[in-house]
C-alpha positions in Angstrom: 12.7 95.7 25.9 14.9 98.0 28.0 12.1 98.1 30.6 12.1 94.3 30.8 15.8 94.3 31.5 15.5 96.6 34.5 14.1 94.0 36.9 16.7 91.5 35.8 19.5 94.0 36.3 18.1 95.0 39.7 17.9 91.3 40.7 21.6 90.8 39.6 22.7 93.9 41.6 20.8 92.7 44.7 22.3 89.3 44.4 25.7 90.7 44.0 25.2 92.9 47.1 24.0 90.0 49.1 27.0 87.9 48.0 29.4 90.6 48.9 27.7 91.1 52.3 27.8 87.4 52.8 31.6 87.3 52.1 32.1 90.2 54.5 30.0 88.6 57.2 32.0 85.4 56.9 35.2 87.1 58.0 35.6 86.8 61.8 38.6 87.9 63.8 39.8 87.7 67.4 42.6 89.8 68.9 45.8 89.4 66.9 44.2 88.7 63.5 43.0 91.0 60.8 42.6 91.4 57.0 46.3 91.9 56.7 48.2 90.0 59.5 48.2 87.2 62.0 50.3 87.8 65.1 51.9 84.6 66.4 53.8 84.6 69.7 56.5 82.3 70.9 58.9 81.8 73.8 62.1 80.0 73.3 65.3 79.2 75.2 67.7 81.4 73.2 69.9 81.5 76.3 70.4 79.3 79.4 70.7 75.5 79.9 68.5 74.6 76.9 69.9 77.2 74.4 70.7 74.5 71.9 67.0 74.5 71.1 67.0 78.2 70.2 67.6 77.2 66.6 63.9 75.9 66.5 62.6 79.5 66.9 65.1 80.8 64.3 63.9 78.1 61.9 60.2 79.0 62.4 61.0 82.7 61.9 62.7 81.8 58.6 59.8 79.6 57.5 57.2 82.3 58.2 59.4 84.7 56.2 59.3 82.3 53.3 55.5 82.1 53.7 55.2 85.9 53.8 57.4 86.3 50.8 55.0 84.1 48.9 52.0 86.2 49.8 51.2 85.0 53.3 48.4 82.7 54.5 45.1 83.5 52.7 46.6 86.9 51.9 47.6 87.7 55.5 51.2 88.1 56.6 52.5 86.3 59.7 53.8 88.8 62.3 56.2 86.6 64.4 57.1 87.7 67.9 59.5 85.5 69.8 61.0 86.1 73.2 63.8 84.4 75.2 62.7 82.8 78.5 66.1 81.2 79.2 64.2 78.0 80.0 63.2 79.6 83.4 59.5 79.1 84.4 59.2 82.5 86.1 60.6 84.2 83.0 58.2 82.2 80.8 55.3 83.5 82.8 56.5 87.1 82.3 57.1 86.7 78.6 53.8 84.9 77.9 51.9 87.6 79.7 53.7 90.2 77.7 52.8 88.4 74.4 49.1 88.0 75.3 48.4 91.3 77.2 50.8 93.8 75.6 51.6 92.4 72.1 48.0 91.0 71.8 49.1 87.9 69.8 46.4 85.7 68.3 48.0 82.6 69.7 51.3 81.2 71.1 52.9 78.5 69.0 55.6 75.8 69.7 56.8 77.3 73.0 59.6 75.1 74.4 59.8 73.0 77.5 57.7 71.0 80.0 58.5 72.9 83.2 58.2 76.3 81.4 54.9 75.5 79.7 53.5 73.9 82.7 53.9 77.3 84.4 51.5 79.0 81.9 49.1 76.2 81.0 46.3 77.3 83.4 46.9 81.0 82.4 46.5 80.2 78.7 43.3 78.2 79.3 41.8 80.9 81.6 42.5 83.5 78.9 41.3 81.2 76.1 44.4 81.9 74.0 45.8 78.8 72.1 48.9 77.2 73.6 49.4 75.4 70.3 51.8 72.7 69.2 54.1 72.8 72.2 57.7 71.8 71.8 57.7 69.2 74.6 57.0 65.5 74.8 55.0 65.4 78.0 51.8 63.4 77.6 49.9 65.9 79.8 49.3 68.2 76.8 46.8 65.7 75.4 44.0 66.6 77.8 41.3 68.4 75.7 38.6 67.9 78.4 40.5 69.9 81.1 42.8 72.0 78.9 41.0 72.7 75.6 43.4 75.5 74.6 46.6 73.4 74.9 48.0 70.9 72.3 51.4 69.3 72.0 53.2 68.5 68.7 55.8 65.8 68.8 55.2 62.2 69.9 54.8 62.1 73.7 57.2 60.1 75.9 54.3 57.8 76.6 53.6 57.3 72.9 57.3 56.4 72.3 57.2 54.0 75.3 54.1 52.2 73.9 55.8 51.8 70.5 58.9 50.4 72.3 56.7 47.9 74.2 54.9 46.8 71.0 58.3 46.2 69.3 59.6 44.3 72.3 56.6 42.0 72.5 56.8 41.3 68.7 60.5 40.5 68.8 60.7 38.8 72.2 57.2 37.5 73.3 58.8 36.2 76.5 61.0 39.2 77.2 62.4 39.9 80.7 62.6 43.7 80.7 64.6 45.9 83.0 63.8 49.6 82.7 66.2 52.3 83.8 64.7 55.8 84.1 65.1 59.3 85.4 63.1 59.8 88.6 61.0 62.7 87.2 57.9 63.2 85.0 59.9 62.4 81.8 61.0 59.0 83.1 57.7 58.1 84.8 55.8 58.9 81.5 57.8 56.2 79.7 57.3 53.6 82.5 53.5 54.3 82.3 53.6 53.8 78.5 55.4 50.5 78.8 52.9 49.2 81.3 49.9 50.3 79.2 51.0 47.9 76.4 52.3 45.1 78.6 48.9 45.2 80.4 48.0 42.2 82.6 51.4 40.6 81.8 53.4 43.6 83.2 54.5 41.7 86.4 55.8 38.8 84.3 57.6 41.0 81.7 58.9 44.0 83.6 61.2 42.3 86.1 63.1 45.4 87.2 62.5 49.1 87.5 65.5 51.2 88.5 65.4 55.0 88.7 68.2 57.5 89.0 68.5 61.1 90.2 69.9 63.7 87.7 72.2 64.9 90.5 74.1 61.6 90.6 77.6 61.9 89.2 77.6 58.3 87.9 75.0 55.6 87.3 77.4 52.7 87.0 76.1 51.0 90.2 72.6 50.9 88.7 73.8 49.2 85.6 75.7 46.6 87.6 72.5 45.9 89.6 70.3 45.6 86.5 72.7 43.2 84.8 72.3 41.0 87.9 68.5 40.7 87.3 69.1 38.5 84.2 67.0 40.8 82.0 67.4 40.2 78.3 65.9 43.6 77.3 67.2 46.9 78.7 65.0 50.0 78.2 67.1 53.1 78.8 65.1 56.2 79.6 67.9 58.6 80.5 69.1 62.0 79.4 72.3 62.2 77.2 75.0 62.3 79.9 73.6 59.2 81.6 72.7 57.4 78.4 76.3 57.6 77.4 77.4 56.3 80.8 75.0 53.4 80.6 76.2 52.3 77.1 79.8 52.5 78.2 79.3 50.5 81.4 77.2 47.8 79.7 80.1 47.4 77.2 82.6 47.1 80.0 80.4 44.5 81.7 79.9 42.6 78.4 76.2 42.8 79.1 74.4 42.5 75.7 70.6 42.6 76.1 68.3 44.1 73.5 69.0 47.8 74.3 66.1 50.2 73.5 66.9 53.9 74.2 64.8 57.0 74.3 65.1 59.3 71.3 65.9 62.1 73.7 69.4 60.6 73.7 70.1 59.6 70.1 72.6 62.3 69.4 75.7 60.8 67.8 77.9 63.7 69.0 76.6 64.0 72.6 75.9 60.3 73.3 77.2 57.6 70.9 80.7 59.0 70.4 81.4 59.7 74.1 80.1 56.2 74.9 82.2 54.7 72.1 80.9 53.9 68.6 81.8 50.2 69.1 79.9 50.1 72.5 76.9 51.8 70.8 76.6 49.3 68.0 73.2 47.8 67.9 71.4 50.2 70.2 67.7 50.7 69.2 65.5 53.7 69.3 62.6 55.2 67.2 62.2 58.3 65.1 59.7 60.3 63.1 61.8 62.9 61.4 64.1 62.6 58.4 67.8 63.3 59.0 68.7 66.0 56.5 72.3 65.0 56.5 71.5 61.4 55.5 72.1 60.7 51.8 69.1 58.3 51.7 66.8 61.4 51.4 68.7 63.2 48.6 66.0 62.4 46.0 63.0 62.7 48.4 60.6 65.4 47.2 59.9 66.8 50.7 63.6 67.0 51.6 64.3 68.8 48.3 61.8 71.5 49.4 63.5 71.6 52.9 67.0 72.0 51.4 65.8 74.8 49.1 64.3 76.5 52.1 67.6 76.2 54.1 69.7 77.4 51.1 67.6 80.6 50.7 66.4 81.4 54.2 69.0 79.8 56.5 72.3 79.7 54.5 75.1 78.0 56.3 72.8 76.3 58.8 74.0 72.9 60.2 71.5 70.6 58.5 72.5 67.6 60.7 70.8 69.5 63.6 67.5 67.7 64.0 66.0 70.8 65.6 65.9 72.6 62.2 64.0 69.7 60.6 61.7 69.7 63.6 61.1 73.5 63.5 60.3 73.3 59.8 57.7 70.5 60.3 56.0 72.4 63.2 55.8 75.7 61.2 54.5 73.9 58.2 51.7 72.3 60.4 50.9 75.7 61.9 50.4 77.2 58.4 48.2 74.3 57.4 45.9 75.0 60.4 45.7 78.7 59.5 44.9 77.8 55.8 42.1 75.6 57.1 40.8 78.4 59.3 40.3 80.5 56.2 38.6 83.9 57.0 37.3 82.6 60.4 40.3 83.7 62.4 38.8 83.2 65.9 40.9 81.5 68.5 38.1 78.9 68.9 38.1 78.1 65.2 41.9 77.7 65.2 41.7 75.2 68.0 38.9 73.4 66.1 41.1 73.3 62.9 44.2 72.1 64.9 41.9 69.3 66.1 40.8 68.5 62.6 44.1 67.5 60.9 43.7 64.4 58.7 46.7 62.6 57.3 48.7 65.8 57.1 52.3 65.0 56.1 55.0 67.8 56.6 57.9 67.6 54.3 60.4 66.5 57.0 58.4 63.6 58.5 59.5 60.0 57.7 57.3 58.7 54.9 54.3 56.9 56.2 54.1 59.0 59.4 51.0 61.3 59.3 49.5 63.9 61.6 46.0 63.2 62.7 44.0 64.9 65.4 40.4 65.0 66.7 38.2 66.7 69.3 39.3 64.1 71.8 42.8 63.5 70.4 45.3 66.4 71.0 48.3 64.2 70.2 49.3 65.1 66.5 52.0 62.5 66.0 51.5 59.0 67.3 53.6 56.9 65.0 57.3 56.1 64.9 59.7 54.0 63.0 62.3 51.8 64.7 66.0 52.5 64.1 69.3 50.8 64.9 72.7 52.3 65.5 75.0 50.6 63.0 78.5 51.5 61.8 78.4 55.0 63.2 74.9 56.0 62.1 71.2 55.4 62.7 69.4 53.1 60.2 65.7 53.0 60.0 64.0 49.6 59.6 60.7 47.8 59.7 57.2 49.2 59.4 55.7 52.3 60.9 54.5 51.5 64.4 51.4 53.2 65.8 51.0 53.9 69.5 47.5 52.6 69.9 47.4 50.0 72.7 44.6 47.9 71.3 45.0 45.1 68.8 
């Protein structure tokens, strides 16, 4: 009887060996990844003109610490390496080269800024190192055919403009639209998005296009000119200083069109208060993130997790700063991609997983807004919800609006 068992035991042992070898064979690593760690690089504006965004990097560092404290991702700890580039493209080039060539990071995640990341996009793609979930709203990051190693994160300026255009057409089918925009890539992206949705009717709907230079001390004359066009919709694509000037001047002129404003300038402290809360009443914009300081989310399951994270890992942080909510959502999405990658931690597979997100919902996104990507869709968030400034705060309303131009 013992002799009969021997072949069976041998078969079991052989099968066990093959299974073990198979498991070992399935593990694949590129530079920066191993059995114990995943090196993630980042460049952030901790100093310089955009230093207010530095809190994003600090939030992501804290989030990854929380993940590591819980055992890491598939048993691997995240080794976070973040450098200051002062929002200066030459410094960005220097720091990204250091991350890739000296620190040998696996990927660079959520690096900040359009001009800064533009300076290293070709380098990333030549090196085949993921430039993943960029913290910039330029639409150019959604170009998988030409730049397969680059992907944005937040809704692009063009996506937001499409959503504005869809809302305008729904509310005012015969709208006469005047658009006021910064004469740069940021402003031009929005104008392009509006025209994509207005389509063949653009010449009838868009009756005035007025641009400004960021060096202008005042934009009052532009607003006077646009009032004279007879437009009943004003699309305001300007940065905070000029957005506040526009709101104030429109109030002085008693010009009251439907006023739709870029979410770049929705700060109550930097825009609405300087312009005057009365003057700002009724201004429209769109959002995708929950406001952690808004009591409407106090019983929200995702926001409870966020608040627990802040209490433990960022005590004393200003929860009304939307950059913290943003950094949390971006880091949570990065961890999801790494989870999906499993033991196949090659850069190619990470990009494949980043382009395979299906209805992923970070804790801090407005309910109903989901992250979806595909091999030909490198724009993770393409939905927004409209909001109106009322009685000193932003109020969300209506349904989730998708950026698709069809339908």
